[in-house]
DRENROBA-877777 format. One record per residue (C-alpha): residue number from 1; residue in three letters; x, y, z. Coordinates in nm, 3 decimals. Each point is the difference from the previous one (the first is absolute). Example, Ala and Ser with C-alpha at 12.3 -4.5 7.8 and 13.67 -1.06 7.14 Angstrom:
nr:rest:u:v:w
1:ALA:1.230:-0.450:0.780
2:SER:0.137:0.344:-0.066
This chain:
nr:rest:u:v:w
1:MET:-2.793:-0.991:1.410
2:SER:0.059:0.334:-0.145
3:HIS:0.385:0.081:-0.078
4:GLN:-0.040:0.329:0.205
5:PHE:0.016:-0.212:0.299
6:ILE:0.299:-0.157:0.179
7:GLY:-0.137:-0.294:0.208
8:ASN:-0.306:0.166:0.151
9:LYS:0.169:0.365:0.010
10:LYS:-0.079:0.256:-0.269
11:HIS:0.325:0.115:-0.163
12:PRO:0.097:0.347:0.098
13:LEU:0.007:0.111:-0.375
14:ALA:-0.354:-0.129:-0.070
15:GLY:-0.193:0.283:-0.137
16:ARG:0.279:0.224:-0.032
17:THR:0.117:0.180:-0.341
18:ILE:0.360:-0.028:-0.106
19:LEU:0.132:0.198:-0.288
20:GLN:0.323:-0.105:-0.176
21:ILE:0.146:0.236:-0.266
22:ILE:0.245:-0.101:-0.257
23:PRO:0.088:0.140:-0.354
24:GLU:-0.127:-0.311:-0.197
25:LEU:-0.109:-0.348:0.049
26:GLU:0.239:-0.183:-0.258
27:ALA:0.247:-0.284:0.066
28:GLY:0.238:0.073:0.304
29:GLY:0.058:-0.075:0.365
30:ALA:-0.168:0.323:0.129
31:GLU:-0.293:-0.060:-0.232
32:ARG:-0.045:-0.370:0.103
33:THR:0.020:0.095:0.357
34:ALA:-0.260:0.250:-0.034
35:VAL:-0.226:-0.244:-0.143
36:ASP:0.076:-0.267:0.258
37:ILE:-0.057:0.240:0.286
38:ALA:-0.340:0.101:-0.162
39:ALA:-0.088:-0.386:0.000
40:GLY:0.107:-0.023:0.355
41:LEU:-0.212:0.299:0.102
42:ALA:-0.314:-0.114:-0.187
43:HIS:0.063:-0.342:0.183
44:VAL:-0.038:0.149:0.335
45:GLY:-0.314:0.214:-0.086
46:ALA:0.174:0.322:-0.083
47:ARG:-0.056:0.224:-0.300
48:ALA:0.318:0.014:-0.217
49:LEU:0.031:0.283:-0.221
50:VAL:0.296:0.044:-0.254
51:ALA:0.036:0.346:-0.165
52:THR:0.216:-0.047:-0.313
53:GLU:-0.005:0.071:-0.381
54:GLY:-0.082:-0.355:-0.070
55:GLY:0.205:-0.293:-0.147
56:ARG:-0.003:-0.380:-0.075
57:LEU:-0.066:-0.105:0.377
58:VAL:-0.331:0.220:0.045
59:GLY:-0.192:-0.309:-0.095
60:GLU:0.157:-0.220:0.246
61:LEU:-0.034:0.286:0.252
62:GLN:-0.368:0.015:-0.041
63:ALA:-0.039:-0.391:-0.015
64:LYS:0.163:-0.018:0.351
65:GLY:-0.229:0.253:0.152
66:GLY:0.168:0.335:-0.057
67:VAL:-0.139:0.301:-0.159
68:TRP:0.201:0.206:-0.260
69:ILE:-0.028:0.369:0.030
70:PRO:0.121:0.154:-0.332
71:PHE:0.244:0.271:0.104
72:PRO:0.298:0.183:-0.176
73:ALA:0.244:-0.142:0.266
74:ALA:0.296:-0.033:-0.240
75:SER:0.017:0.392:-0.046
76:LYS:0.330:0.136:0.090
77:ASN:-0.105:0.366:-0.120
78:PRO:0.020:0.231:0.319
79:ILE:-0.330:0.198:-0.108
80:SER:-0.190:-0.330:-0.066
81:MET:0.128:-0.143:0.329
82:VAL:-0.134:0.309:0.198
83:LEU:-0.336:-0.048:-0.168
84:ASN:0.001:-0.364:0.056
85:VAL:0.028:0.060:0.372
86:ARG:-0.341:0.151:-0.005
87:LYS:-0.140:-0.257:-0.207
88:LEU:0.109:-0.279:0.203
89:ALA:-0.109:0.165:0.326
90:ARG:-0.353:0.028:-0.163
91:ILE:0.017:-0.359:-0.083
92:CYS:0.114:-0.090:0.351
93:HIS:-0.294:0.211:0.153
94:ASN:-0.271:-0.154:-0.229
95:GLU:0.116:-0.354:0.042
96:ARG:0.050:0.048:0.377
97:VAL:0.368:-0.124:-0.015
98:ASP:0.153:-0.085:0.329
99:LEU:0.358:-0.035:-0.107
100:LEU:0.238:0.095:-0.301
101:HIS:0.294:-0.235:-0.107
102:ALA:0.230:0.128:-0.283
103:ARG:0.235:-0.231:-0.193
104:SER:0.188:0.247:-0.225
105:ARG:0.160:0.341:0.057
106:ALA:-0.211:0.231:-0.240
107:PRO:-0.338:-0.120:0.124
108:ALA:0.134:-0.008:0.349
109:TRP:0.042:0.380:0.005
110:VAL:-0.371:0.018:-0.115
111:ALA:-0.113:-0.243:0.263
112:LEU:0.201:0.177:0.276
113:GLY:-0.179:0.310:-0.082
114:ALA:-0.341:-0.143:-0.006
115:ALA:0.075:-0.219:0.321
116:ARG:0.104:0.308:0.193
117:SER:-0.296:0.207:-0.122
118:LEU:-0.250:-0.258:0.131
119:ASN:0.208:-0.118:0.302
120:LEU:0.036:-0.360:-0.133
121:PRO:0.272:-0.230:0.091
122:PHE:0.252:-0.028:-0.278
123:VAL:0.204:-0.310:-0.090
124:THR:0.291:-0.027:-0.242
125:THR:0.189:-0.299:-0.152
126:TYR:0.350:0.004:-0.120
127:HIS:0.005:-0.254:-0.288
128:GLY:0.338:0.109:-0.114
129:SER:0.296:0.185:0.128
130:TYR:-0.068:0.344:-0.188
131:ALA:0.337:0.098:-0.144
132:GLY:0.134:0.344:0.015
133:ARG:0.175:0.209:0.287
134:SER:-0.029:0.348:-0.131
135:ALA:-0.180:0.237:0.217
136:ILE:-0.299:0.023:-0.255
137:LYS:-0.016:-0.366:-0.034
138:LEU:0.007:-0.072:0.370
139:ARG:-0.264:0.251:0.052
140:TYR:-0.210:-0.173:-0.278
141:ASN:0.063:-0.335:0.162
142:SER:-0.073:0.110:0.365
143:VAL:-0.370:-0.029:-0.056
144:MET:0.037:-0.381:0.032
145:ALA:0.148:0.052:0.337
146:ARG:-0.313:0.232:0.122
147:GLY:-0.228:-0.280:0.053
148:ASP:-0.145:-0.060:0.359
149:ARG:0.131:-0.342:-0.084
150:VAL:0.266:-0.064:-0.250
151:ILE:0.020:-0.349:-0.135
152:ALA:0.334:-0.121:-0.135
153:ASN:0.001:-0.312:-0.230
154:SER:0.331:-0.137:0.166
155:HIS:0.258:0.071:0.275
156:TYR:0.221:0.124:-0.266
157:THR:-0.252:0.277:-0.120
158:ALA:-0.070:0.083:0.367
159:GLY:0.357:0.070:0.055
160:LEU:0.021:0.227:-0.294
161:ILE:-0.311:0.187:0.119
162:ARG:0.174:0.062:0.346
163:SER:0.332:0.121:-0.158
164:LEU:-0.176:0.238:-0.242
165:GLN:-0.320:0.085:0.179
166:PRO:0.094:-0.047:0.372
167:GLN:-0.315:0.202:0.121
168:ALA:-0.198:-0.325:-0.101
169:ASP:0.183:-0.222:0.227
170:GLY:-0.267:-0.065:0.248
171:ARG:-0.277:-0.044:-0.251
172:ILE:0.158:-0.277:-0.217
173:THR:-0.150:-0.349:-0.028
174:VAL:0.182:-0.281:-0.208
175:ILE:-0.268:-0.192:-0.193
176:HIS:0.154:-0.231:-0.259
177:ARG:-0.174:-0.056:-0.342
178:GLY:-0.215:-0.294:0.031
179:THR:-0.018:-0.294:-0.259
180:ASP:-0.303:-0.197:-0.068
181:PHE:0.129:-0.352:0.074
182:LYS:-0.323:-0.149:-0.146
183:VAL:0.123:0.125:-0.347
184:PHE:0.374:-0.055:0.068
185:SER:-0.024:-0.364:0.072
186:SER:0.148:-0.294:-0.189
187:LYS:-0.341:-0.177:0.062
188:ALA:-0.187:0.278:-0.183
189:VAL:0.209:-0.020:-0.308
190:GLY:-0.077:-0.263:-0.258
191:ILE:0.267:-0.181:-0.198
192:GLU:-0.159:0.130:-0.317
193:ARG:0.058:0.356:0.093
194:VAL:0.374:-0.048:0.068
195:GLU:0.025:-0.229:-0.334
196:ASN:-0.169:0.290:-0.203
197:LEU:0.219:0.271:0.147
198:ARG:0.326:-0.197:-0.067
199:LYS:-0.110:-0.054:-0.360
200:SER:-0.072:0.384:-0.037
201:TRP:0.343:0.063:0.126
202:GLY:0.173:-0.255:-0.231
203:VAL:0.140:-0.189:0.277
204:ALA:0.056:-0.382:-0.074
205:PRO:-0.136:-0.268:0.223
206:HIS:0.357:-0.091:0.143
207:GLU:0.108:0.357:0.054
208:ARG:-0.008:0.155:0.340
209:ILE:-0.092:0.372:0.058
210:VAL:0.159:0.275:0.183
211:LEU:-0.260:0.276:-0.006
212:LEU:0.052:0.374:0.078
213:ALA:-0.365:0.154:0.003
214:ALA:0.023:0.372:-0.009
215:ARG:-0.049:0.305:-0.232
216:LEU:0.302:0.062:-0.223
217:THR:0.184:0.264:0.152
218:ASN:0.374:0.007:0.098
219:TRP:-0.014:-0.003:0.377
220:LYS:-0.214:-0.333:0.002
221:GLY:0.314:-0.179:-0.088
222:GLN:-0.060:-0.161:-0.336
223:LYS:0.356:0.067:-0.119
224:VAL:0.141:-0.158:0.316
225:LEU:-0.210:-0.320:-0.060
226:ILE:0.106:-0.013:-0.353
227:ASP:0.375:0.017:0.106
228:ALA:-0.077:-0.269:0.249
229:ALA:-0.156:-0.208:-0.254
230:ALA:0.314:0.007:-0.217
231:LYS:0.206:-0.111:0.320
232:LEU:-0.245:-0.293:0.070
233:ARG:0.025:-0.100:-0.367
234:ALA:0.364:0.004:0.019
235:ALA:-0.009:-0.218:0.322
236:GLY:-0.192:-0.280:-0.179
237:PHE:-0.371:0.105:0.056
238:HIS:-0.126:-0.085:-0.344
239:ASP:-0.357:-0.084:0.071
240:VAL:-0.109:0.331:0.136
241:THR:-0.192:0.274:-0.176
242:PHE:-0.004:0.353:0.162
243:VAL:-0.339:0.168:-0.053
244:LEU:-0.038:0.402:0.023
245:ALA:-0.375:0.046:0.069
246:GLY:-0.090:0.354:0.013
247:ASP:-0.135:0.304:-0.212
248:PRO:0.266:0.247:-0.138
249:GLN:-0.256:0.280:0.058
250:GLY:0.153:0.201:-0.278
251:ARG:0.357:-0.056:0.095
252:ASP:0.105:-0.095:-0.366
253:GLY:0.354:0.111:0.062
254:TYR:0.050:-0.238:0.306
255:VAL:-0.162:-0.282:-0.193
256:LYS:0.264:0.044:-0.282
257:GLU:0.276:-0.010:0.268
258:LEU:-0.132:-0.322:0.138
259:ASP:-0.042:-0.164:-0.343
260:GLY:0.355:0.132:-0.088
261:MET:0.148:-0.156:0.317
262:ILE:-0.189:-0.340:-0.054
263:SER:0.156:-0.004:-0.373
264:SER:0.349:0.089:0.110
265:LEU:0.025:-0.257:0.270
266:GLY:-0.153:-0.291:-0.238
267:LEU:-0.323:-0.029:0.198
268:GLU:-0.265:0.016:-0.264
269:GLY:-0.265:-0.232:0.071
270:ILE:0.146:-0.065:0.347
271:VAL:-0.107:0.326:0.140
272:ARG:-0.345:0.094:-0.127
273:ARG:-0.217:0.317:0.031
274:VAL:-0.358:-0.116:-0.003
275:GLY:-0.191:0.321:0.107
276:HIS:-0.249:0.062:0.255
277:CYS:-0.125:-0.318:0.175
278:THR:-0.376:-0.007:0.114
279:ASP:0.031:-0.327:0.196
280:MET:0.253:0.048:0.251
281:PRO:-0.098:-0.303:0.227
282:ALA:0.075:-0.232:-0.299
283:ALA:0.316:0.191:-0.079
284:PHE:0.135:-0.058:0.335
285:LEU:-0.099:-0.368:0.016
286:ALA:0.161:-0.056:-0.340
287:ALA:0.328:0.162:0.124
288:SER:0.268:-0.212:0.148
289:VAL:0.150:0.321:0.138
290:VAL:-0.140:0.363:0.042
291:ALA:0.262:0.275:0.002
292:VAL:-0.062:0.340:0.141
293:PRO:0.344:0.174:-0.080
294:SER:-0.098:0.354:0.062
295:THR:0.314:0.255:0.009
296:GLU:-0.212:0.268:0.176
297:PRO:-0.216:-0.054:0.317
298:GLU:-0.360:-0.158:-0.038
299:ALA:-0.263:0.161:0.235
300:PHE:-0.147:-0.366:0.036
301:GLY:0.075:-0.340:-0.142
302:ARG:-0.327:-0.116:-0.163
303:SER:0.160:-0.232:-0.262
304:ALA:0.219:-0.162:0.267
305:VAL:-0.312:-0.067:0.219
306:GLU:-0.205:-0.136:-0.284
307:ALA:0.266:-0.226:-0.118
308:GLN:0.064:-0.136:0.352
309:ALA:-0.380:-0.056:0.023
310:MET:0.032:-0.232:-0.314
311:GLY:0.284:-0.176:0.179
312:THR:0.263:0.125:-0.269
313:PRO:0.355:0.081:0.113
314:VAL:0.072:0.377:-0.006
315:VAL:0.318:0.186:-0.037
316:VAL:-0.027:0.355:0.091
317:SER:0.238:0.322:0.038
318:ASP:0.084:0.059:0.380
319:LEU:-0.129:0.350:-0.040
320:GLY:-0.299:0.208:0.110
321:ALA:-0.324:-0.191:0.104
322:VAL:0.040:-0.306:-0.186
323:PRO:0.207:-0.185:0.255
324:GLU:-0.271:0.065:0.255
325:THR:-0.191:-0.286:-0.201
326:VAL:0.270:-0.254:-0.037
327:LEU:0.179:-0.198:0.273
328:ALA:0.372:-0.070:-0.080
329:PRO:0.322:-0.052:0.178
330:PRO:0.158:0.147:0.206
331:ALA:-0.330:0.146:0.134
332:VAL:-0.130:-0.369:0.042
333:GLU:0.159:-0.346:0.009
334:PRO:0.030:-0.148:-0.353
335:SER:-0.295:-0.262:0.104
336:GLU:-0.232:0.298:0.023
337:ARG:0.092:0.162:-0.326
338:THR:-0.279:0.092:-0.230
339:GLY:0.220:0.167:-0.268
340:TRP:0.312:0.164:-0.080
341:ARG:0.125:0.357:0.057
342:VAL:0.297:0.135:-0.210
343:PRO:0.163:0.341:-0.029
344:PRO:-0.162:0.234:-0.250
345:ALA:0.154:0.024:-0.348
346:ASP:0.227:-0.299:0.055
347:SER:-0.055:-0.248:-0.280
348:ASN:0.259:-0.237:0.147
349:GLU:-0.191:-0.040:0.325
350:LEU:-0.325:-0.014:-0.189
351:ALA:0.106:-0.280:-0.228
352:MET:0.141:-0.194:0.295
353:ALA:-0.320:0.019:0.197
354:ILE:-0.204:-0.070:-0.307
355:GLY:0.219:-0.314:-0.066
356:GLU:-0.047:-0.120:0.367
357:ALA:-0.361:0.022:-0.041
358:LEU:-0.013:-0.191:-0.332
359:SER:0.227:-0.265:0.168
360:LEU:-0.245:-0.082:0.284
361:GLY:-0.105:-0.349:0.019
362:ALA:-0.366:-0.102:-0.017
363:SER:-0.053:-0.038:0.384
364:ALA:0.192:0.339:0.079
365:ARG:-0.201:0.201:-0.248
366:THR:-0.328:-0.153:0.132
367:ALA:0.117:0.085:0.365
368:LEU:0.108:0.350:-0.110
369:GLY:-0.344:0.058:-0.177
370:ARG:-0.192:-0.097:0.311
371:ARG:0.211:0.230:0.233
372:SER:-0.055:0.273:-0.254
373:ARG:-0.372:-0.024:-0.013
374:ASN:-0.028:-0.014:0.364
375:HIS:0.204:0.291:0.057
376:VAL:-0.191:0.212:-0.245
377:GLN:-0.326:-0.105:0.119
378:THR:0.082:0.092:0.356
379:ASN:0.124:0.355:-0.085
380:PHE:-0.136:0.118:-0.318
381:SER:-0.366:-0.119:-0.054
382:LEU:-0.269:0.205:-0.130
383:GLU:-0.209:-0.064:0.311
384:ARG:0.267:0.145:0.222
385:MET:0.046:0.308:-0.207
386:VAL:-0.382:0.060:-0.017
387:ALA:-0.047:-0.044:0.370
388:ASP:0.296:0.200:0.097
389:THR:-0.121:0.285:-0.228
390:LEU:-0.344:0.000:0.133
391:GLU:0.121:-0.003:0.354
392:VAL:0.186:0.338:-0.093
393:TYR:-0.346:0.131:-0.109
394:ALA:-0.180:-0.121:0.298
395:ASN:0.253:0.134:0.246
396:LEU:-0.015:0.357:-0.168
397:LEU:-0.367:0.013:0.012
398:GLU:-0.023:-0.105:0.358
399:ARG:0.251:0.260:0.090
400:LYS:-0.193:0.248:-0.176
401:ASN:-0.327:-0.108:0.180
402:LYS:0.175:0.038:0.336
403:ARG:0.087:0.382:-0.054
């Protein structure tokens, strides 16, 4: 049976052409989501176009049924953006595009102009909170609130949109970032992948890992975790290695600060910077605890979701959208816990929570892991994200047809 049918009924998007626009298709949540939605569209018989400058995910996009439209979508030059409106409108006309979906601000201005000139439905997605409250910045950011439907990747993000762009209130839909639980599954990760990763990190067989997987930037909380590591070491946790997995992205000064802090606290060999990790399912499975100690709000909590999918205990800052992904007292009973929430920038509370997670007995850890995976599978699946997004598209196109 063709994928464009649901039971015996043709999918409402079958035969339709949807164009997503994003600066580049490199690694990142917005980029990954664009590919996932393109795959979902192809699955139901729609044409899935992605206008972008290119990137490492283009091959995967094409393999999953999407079509790459080379386009200077990353340009922020005002003159180029005006010219790009005409260029994109011409593409949409020639390709008979039915709906436009923008995933970043600069290309969203281009897509808005093209959509309005052709009377096409226009969708935007807030993949982040888009900082800046000056009049100029608010004006620039406002394009993301101008969609006929505005998708927020968390309730936290939706609240920010309502506070900064109240005119969008009635058009906001919350669709959490989806995770592929076939990939993020302990059953899908062979023991050799975990062993190879531990060896590459220089972690001894008897050592447990506390993992912080995030790019090296101050607000991701690496310094808070280093301070917590010193406290845990002093409390007697001598078989634990703290792994900072992330790319510095040119922040050499911050890297020196981290290395200096590690040295001053006597944590050489105990706290390790290991660079970018390409096998995150194995990384989360290798960890005894995953920490997400952000000191500024996250727009979503992808690492916390993926770690829970692997059954690994998580400790997160009670800040931004990440708490939406983790069940913890007092919001739930202790027996329903899937992780720990701690005040941001509080190394004492972080150390205490990590210590509790490391001290779980085998049965308690297994039960927590089972609850965690059930929780994220129910609420943050790739299938749910794709279905909810395609429903937004279908509803807008149906509304247009009724006019």
